[in-house]
N, C-alpha and C positions, 0 to 999 in steps of 0.2 A: 504494500500500500504506500502510495506517495504521500509525503508529508505536505499538508496544506500550507499555502503561502501565509506570511504574517498577516494578522488581522488588522484591518483598518476600519475606522468608523467614518461613515459619510452621512451627512445630514443633507437632505434635499429639500430646501425651502423654496416655495414659489409664492409670489405676491400676485394675485389675479385681479383683473378689472373686468368683470363680466366673464366672457369667454376667453379673453386674452390674458396672457401672462405678462404682466408689466416688467417683472424682473425675477430672475432665478439665477442659479449658479452659472449657467452658460452665458447668459446675457451680462452678468456682472463681469465674468472673465473677458467678454468681448469689449465692454466699456473700458476696462483696464488696458487692454491691448490697443484700443483706439487712442487712449490717452498717451500711451508709450510711443506709438508709431506715427500718430497724426494722420492715419489713413485707414479707411475701412478695408481696402484690399490687402494692405500690409498686415492688418490685424487678423484678417481671415487666414492669410498664409501662416502667420505665427500660430494660430489655433488649429491649423490643418482642416479648414472648412472652406467651402466655395464662397466666392464673392457674393453670389446670389443669396446664399443662405445667410451670410452676415448682413447683407443689406435688408433682407426680410426681417431679421431679428431687430435691427435698428429701427426699421419702419414700424414694427409692432410696438416697440418701446415708445417711440415718439407719439404714437396714437393713444397711448395709455396715460400720458401726462398732459397738463394744460399747455405746456410749451415743449419744444424739442429737448431731448436729452443729448442728442448728437446733431450737429449741423455739418453739412457737407458742401464742398464747392466742386463743381464739375471739372473734369480734367481739361487739358488743353496743352499748350506748349510747356508750361511749367508743371503740369499735372494737377490733380485736384487736391483734396485734403479733407480732413474731418477733425472736428473738435468736440470734445465732451464738454457740454455747457455746464454752467454753475449748477443748474437743476440736476443734470446728469451726475455730476460729482457728488452732490448731496444725496441723491438716490442711492448711488453706489456705496457711499460711506455708511448710510443708515442700514442698507441691506447687509453689509459686512458686519455691522454691529449686532444686528438681529441674529445672524449666523453664529457669532461668537457667544451671545447670550444663550441661544438654544443649545449649543454644544456644552456649555458650562452647566446648564440645568440638567442634562442627562448623563454627564460624564461618569458619575458614580454608578448609576444603573447600568451603563454600558460596560464598565469595568467588571461588575458582578456578572453580567450576561456573558462576557467573554470567557470567564472562568468555566462556564458550562460547555464551551465549545471545544472541539479538537484543537490541539495546538502543536 
């Protein structure tokens, strides 16, 4: 019997607005990558996703908030670019804080649960 890989705890939190997911782990990662790269296409490459998928996620996030969380300029001679807005940065910061609090709240229970699993 092969020994299982080390256990990891993953919390998947999603904040929904009606049928749409305003933000979740993947969208938060995308916002961070856009902030680092200044580009939706570069962020998509960094996260190993298609530009179309990244653009659709950005569009869905923008539709869930009263103003855009990412603004983009069309390409051209100098190329386009994208910026995480102040609202986008606030949403990202709050989401990461929610994730941290959730993990902290269940940490003890998860540790006890892991003791019951194969290691």
